[in-house]
Backbone bond lengths (Angstrom), bond angles and torsions (degrees), N, CA, C in turn:
res aa  C-N    CA-C-N  psi(-1)  N-CA   C-N-CA  omega(-1)  CA-C   N-CA-C  phi
1 M - - - 1.468 - - 1.464 111.37 -
2 V 1.356 113.29 134.92 1.441 118.72 -179.28 1.555 110.23 -86.77
3 T 1.300 117.84 134.51 1.448 122.81 179.20 1.518 112.72 -74.03
4 I 1.295 121.71 153.65 1.414 119.23 171.28 1.499 115.61 -55.11
5 G 1.335 118.50 -40.36 1.434 121.30 173.51 1.456 117.20 -57.06
6 K 1.360 116.00 -47.06 1.466 122.72 176.75 1.534 112.45 -63.44
7 A 1.326 113.91 -40.38 1.562 118.58 176.36 1.522 109.95 -59.88
8 L 1.338 115.21 -46.99 1.495 118.80 -179.59 1.482 109.40 -61.08
9 Q 1.262 116.43 -50.72 1.509 119.00 -175.67 1.545 109.13 -64.80
10 S 1.249 122.42 -39.82 1.415 124.22 178.09 1.523 110.78 -64.86
11 G 1.356 115.31 -44.77 1.448 119.93 -179.87 1.522 112.26 -64.71
12 F 1.378 118.00 -37.73 1.414 120.66 173.39 1.476 113.30 -56.83
13 K 1.310 114.43 -47.05 1.428 122.45 -176.61 1.553 111.58 -65.02
14 K 1.321 115.10 -43.25 1.435 118.92 177.75 1.579 113.66 -68.64
15 A 1.343 115.84 -24.72 1.481 120.73 175.77 1.583 113.13 -84.11
16 G 1.372 115.74 1.27 1.405 120.87 176.78 1.450 116.85 86.20
17 L 1.400 116.72 12.26 1.491 125.21 178.76 1.485 106.84 -83.48
18 D 1.363 118.43 139.89 1.438 125.31 175.65 1.547 109.29 -86.62
19 I 1.367 116.29 115.40 1.384 118.79 -179.60 1.680 105.23 -110.69
20 G 1.296 115.34 5.01 1.417 115.26 -177.78 1.556 113.29 60.87
21 N 1.281 118.99 -147.22 1.443 125.80 -177.29 1.494 108.18 -115.59
22 T 1.311 119.22 100.59 1.457 120.13 -177.57 1.538 108.46 -125.34
23 E 1.279 114.64 141.10 1.496 121.33 -177.71 1.571 110.99 -118.47
24 S 1.350 114.77 17.57 1.440 117.35 179.84 1.478 108.69 -139.11
25 P 1.350 116.36 168.76 1.471 118.02 -175.63 1.562 110.92 -67.45
26 V 1.294 116.75 -20.48 1.509 120.19 176.03 1.512 106.18 -69.70
27 T 1.382 111.99 115.97 1.493 117.24 -169.67 1.495 111.04 -115.60
28 P 1.336 118.88 114.42 1.429 122.98 176.21 1.541 109.66 -78.74
29 V 1.288 117.08 147.08 1.557 121.55 169.73 1.526 101.12 -126.88
30 F 1.238 114.32 123.70 1.522 121.48 176.44 1.426 111.92 -101.20
31 L 1.350 118.70 130.11 1.422 132.68 179.01 1.560 111.16 -125.37
32 K 1.241 119.56 160.24 1.447 125.22 175.52 1.540 107.47 -94.57
33 G 1.300 120.92 131.47 1.447 120.97 176.33 1.537 107.92 161.32
34 S 1.329 113.35 171.11 1.460 123.08 175.23 1.508 114.73 -80.16
35 P 1.290 109.82 162.92 1.537 114.27 177.09 1.574 111.50 -53.97
36 Q 1.327 117.71 -37.08 1.468 122.08 -179.41 1.454 109.47 -68.18
37 Q 1.398 117.46 -43.34 1.387 124.21 -179.59 1.607 107.99 -59.60
38 G 1.363 114.05 -44.21 1.429 122.54 176.47 1.511 110.82 -53.05
39 A 1.428 115.12 -49.82 1.409 115.64 -177.94 1.460 116.06 -64.72
40 N 1.425 115.29 -30.50 1.481 119.91 177.35 1.516 108.53 -73.60
41 V 1.336 124.65 -31.38 1.455 124.33 176.10 1.456 107.59 -66.01
42 A 1.282 118.43 -54.59 1.504 122.93 -177.85 1.488 111.39 -54.52
43 L 1.346 118.24 -41.11 1.441 123.64 -177.97 1.458 106.14 -65.71
44 D 1.345 120.64 -45.65 1.443 123.86 -174.32 1.529 107.61 -65.49
45 L 1.293 116.74 -43.92 1.492 119.22 177.12 1.493 115.82 -55.56
46 R 1.276 112.78 -44.67 1.420 122.24 178.11 1.442 118.18 -64.14
47 E 1.429 110.73 -54.84 1.430 117.78 -169.88 1.614 109.34 -84.75
48 N 1.216 120.42 -32.20 1.493 120.47 -173.49 1.560 111.03 -104.17
49 Y 1.315 118.55 -22.12 1.455 118.16 -178.72 1.534 111.28 -114.83
50 G 1.247 116.08 -12.75 1.534 122.38 173.64 1.659 105.98 77.23
51 I 1.272 116.63 27.96 1.457 120.80 178.86 1.524 112.25 -112.51
52 F 1.291 113.86 123.25 1.517 118.51 179.37 1.497 108.24 -95.79
53 C 1.332 115.55 130.97 1.373 120.53 170.97 1.543 106.97 -143.89
54 S 1.366 116.50 156.02 1.346 125.21 174.21 1.506 110.28 -81.48
55 L 1.363 116.15 142.19 1.542 118.83 174.57 1.507 109.06 -105.53
56 V 1.281 118.22 132.46 1.447 124.93 179.48 1.631 103.02 -124.45
57 I 1.444 114.41 120.56 1.459 121.41 -175.48 1.498 102.25 -127.08
58 Y 1.266 111.52 -179.81 1.529 128.06 172.09 1.480 106.52 -50.79
59 P 1.270 119.16 130.63 1.534 132.49 20.45 1.542 111.80 -99.55
60 V 1.358 118.43 2.68 1.450 117.50 175.23 1.525 112.81 -72.66
61 V 1.288 118.88 -34.76 1.494 123.48 173.92 1.564 106.55 -120.92
62 P 1.214 119.09 163.29 1.563 126.06 176.11 1.546 109.25 -48.42
63 K 1.235 117.36 150.90 1.441 122.48 177.65 1.542 115.79 -51.96
64 D 1.212 121.90 -34.92 1.486 128.69 -175.41 1.508 110.92 -92.74
65 V 1.385 119.94 8.45 1.423 122.73 -174.45 1.578 106.80 -115.10
66 I 1.358 110.49 137.27 1.489 117.57 170.34 1.581 103.71 -116.54
67 M 1.293 109.83 126.99 1.517 113.96 173.68 1.531 108.71 -117.28
68 L 1.291 114.20 122.89 1.386 124.75 -179.98 1.489 107.29 -103.55
69 R 1.262 124.68 124.60 1.503 125.25 179.85 1.588 108.80 -112.26
70 I 1.291 113.49 122.84 1.479 122.09 -175.38 1.598 106.24 -120.09
71 I 1.318 113.55 139.24 1.531 116.56 -179.17 1.570 108.45 -126.33
72 P 1.359 108.19 108.30 1.484 114.22 176.48 1.568 109.16 -75.06
73 T 1.322 112.91 147.64 1.445 117.55 177.02 1.485 114.23 -122.31
74 A 1.366 118.78 178.54 1.461 119.37 179.32 1.474 115.59 -65.38
75 V 1.337 114.01 -20.71 1.456 116.29 -172.69 1.531 109.13 -85.14
76 H 1.343 121.19 -13.91 1.390 127.60 173.63 1.513 112.50 -66.46
77 T 1.312 116.75 145.05 1.439 125.40 -177.76 1.541 112.05 -107.33
78 L 1.253 120.18 165.46 1.493 118.38 170.28 1.499 112.07 -65.39
79 A 1.298 121.75 -26.85 1.478 123.15 170.67 1.547 110.49 -64.31
80 D 1.326 114.14 -41.70 1.542 116.81 169.92 1.514 114.62 -55.85
81 V 1.287 114.32 -42.22 1.512 118.64 179.46 1.546 107.66 -64.77
82 D 1.232 120.77 -49.71 1.454 123.24 178.85 1.550 111.99 -53.93
83 Y 1.322 114.16 -47.93 1.521 120.60 -179.26 1.591 106.21 -62.18
84 T 1.282 118.80 -44.86 1.518 120.58 -177.55 1.471 110.03 -62.72
85 I 1.304 117.01 -48.22 1.443 118.49 -178.81 1.589 110.99 -57.98
86 K 1.396 113.44 -45.13 1.509 118.24 176.01 1.450 112.71 -56.09
87 A 1.316 117.64 -43.66 1.475 124.83 -178.84 1.481 110.87 -64.72
88 F 1.373 120.08 -45.09 1.453 121.63 178.23 1.497 110.70 -65.63
89 R 1.336 118.32 -36.58 1.475 117.17 177.10 1.482 111.11 -63.97
90 E 1.316 120.65 -42.66 1.350 123.59 177.10 1.526 114.90 -61.14
91 V 1.302 118.30 -48.83 1.455 120.69 176.43 1.503 113.82 -60.99
92 K 1.313 117.23 -36.07 1.507 124.46 175.92 1.591 104.63 -57.79
93 E 1.296 115.74 -53.59 1.469 122.03 -178.46 1.488 111.19 -57.06
94 K 1.352 115.27 -47.50 1.476 118.75 178.98 1.515 112.54 -59.19
95 L 1.393 114.21 -43.32 1.444 118.77 178.47 1.506 110.54 -59.60
96 A 1.307 118.26 -41.53 1.560 117.35 -177.44 1.524 111.33 -71.44
97 K 1.341 114.28 -21.38 1.478 116.33 177.86 1.507 114.51 -92.60
98 G 1.386 116.55 8.05 1.406 119.89 175.19 1.511 120.65 87.27
99 A 1.389 114.02 5.53 1.444 119.98 179.44 1.509 119.78 -55.39
100 Y 1.292 113.27 -27.66 1.521 122.33 -176.80 1.528 111.64 -106.19
101 A 1.396 119.60 13.81 1.433 124.16 -167.16 1.576 114.44 -67.02
102 S 1.264 117.97 -19.45 1.462 121.92 -177.64 1.539 109.57 -57.06
103 D 1.356 117.19 142.42 1.374 123.11 172.15 1.544 113.61 -77.82
104 Q 1.337 114.02 -2.96 1.567 117.96 175.87 1.483 103.50 -109.92
105 I 1.313 113.02 154.91 1.425 120.87 169.68 1.499 110.55 -65.57
106 Q 1.206 119.51 119.04 1.509 128.96 -171.41 1.545 111.27 -78.28
107 L 1.287 116.84 87.50 1.528 117.79 174.73 1.475 109.41 -70.78
108 Q 1.261 123.56 -16.96 1.441 118.64 172.61 1.578 113.92 -67.26
109 L 1.308 116.37 -16.30 1.505 118.87 173.39 1.551 110.27 -57.14
110 L 1.276 116.75 -22.87 1.476 117.66 -172.34 1.541 107.41 -79.78
111 K 1.261 119.36 -8.60 1.492 118.56 -178.25 1.535 109.50 -82.40
């Protein structure tokens, strides 16, 4: 039986998301961008997708790296995993298109 954590990590990899090398359920997702962009991505995930993840930025990671940490739990379902993978693919695409480019945290993302 596949655990929720393994399903999430496998799904992220299949979706082309960089999760580095992790051996625990705590799953990092690495993106390219500024600390401000990272804050905007995390805000969008939380407010518009209902997904909470921790944001790790410089000086813990290089200045152009955004690390989002997500922790699946036993109450999450495979449907939750699918939804989360879809959401992360969408925010990665939005990041690449410049949707989070402002140097300010974009409260308008909440609309």
